[in-house]
N, C-alpha and C positions, 0 to 999 in steps of 0.2 A: 067272477072276477078272480083272478089270481092274487095270493096273497104273497107279499114281499116281506122276507126277513131278514134282518141285519145280522152278519157275522164278521166280526173284525173289521167294522165299518164298510163292508162290501154287500151288495143286494145278492140273495138267493132266493130260489123259488124251488117248488116240487114241479117235476115234469112227468108227463107219460109219454112213451114212445111205444107206438104201435109198428110192428113189422110182419106182413104177411099173415095177418089175423091174431097175432100173439102181441100181448101188453105188458109193458114193464114200468113200474113206477120209480122215478130216481129223484131221490132226496138231495138237498142242498147243492142244486145246480146255479153256477154262477151266471148271473146275466152280465154279459159283455157288451155293452153298448157301442164299443168301438170294432167289434168283428163282424167280419163278413160272412162267418158262418158260425156252426156250432160244433164243437168237438165232445164226445162222448168218451168214456173208458170202454175199450172193445171188449174187456174181461166181462164187464157188467153186460152189454148187450148180447153177450154169446147166448145167455139164458132164454133169449126169445128167437134164437137163430141167425141174428145178423152176425155175418162173416165174411170175409174177403172172397170174392168171385172174379172169375175171369175178366169181366167188362168194368172192374173197379180200378180207380187210378190210384196208384201208390205215391206217396211222397215222403219227403224228410222235411219236418219242421225243426225251429230251434226257438228256444226260449230261456227264461231265467233257470228253469230246471236242467238244461241241455238239449241233447238232440233226440228227436224220436220220429220211428217210422211210422206213418200212418196210411189209411185208405179213406178213399171217398167215396161215398154212398148215398144216393139220393133216397130219402124217406119220405113220403107223405104224412 
């Protein structure tokens, strides 16, 4: 079972991302029950080889923090 901790009245978990045989533990991942997908910081995922590739879709997203350029990658 995944342990949920509360920070600033928001739910957070630890998550493990595995990509092409390499794994990375991410701490303080916000659980967003209203989101259709999951967003991770690309700078952290580069440690296990996650990077934009030719077949990835790039998009612009906007939120409270401003505008960001992102890419979409499916990871099992």
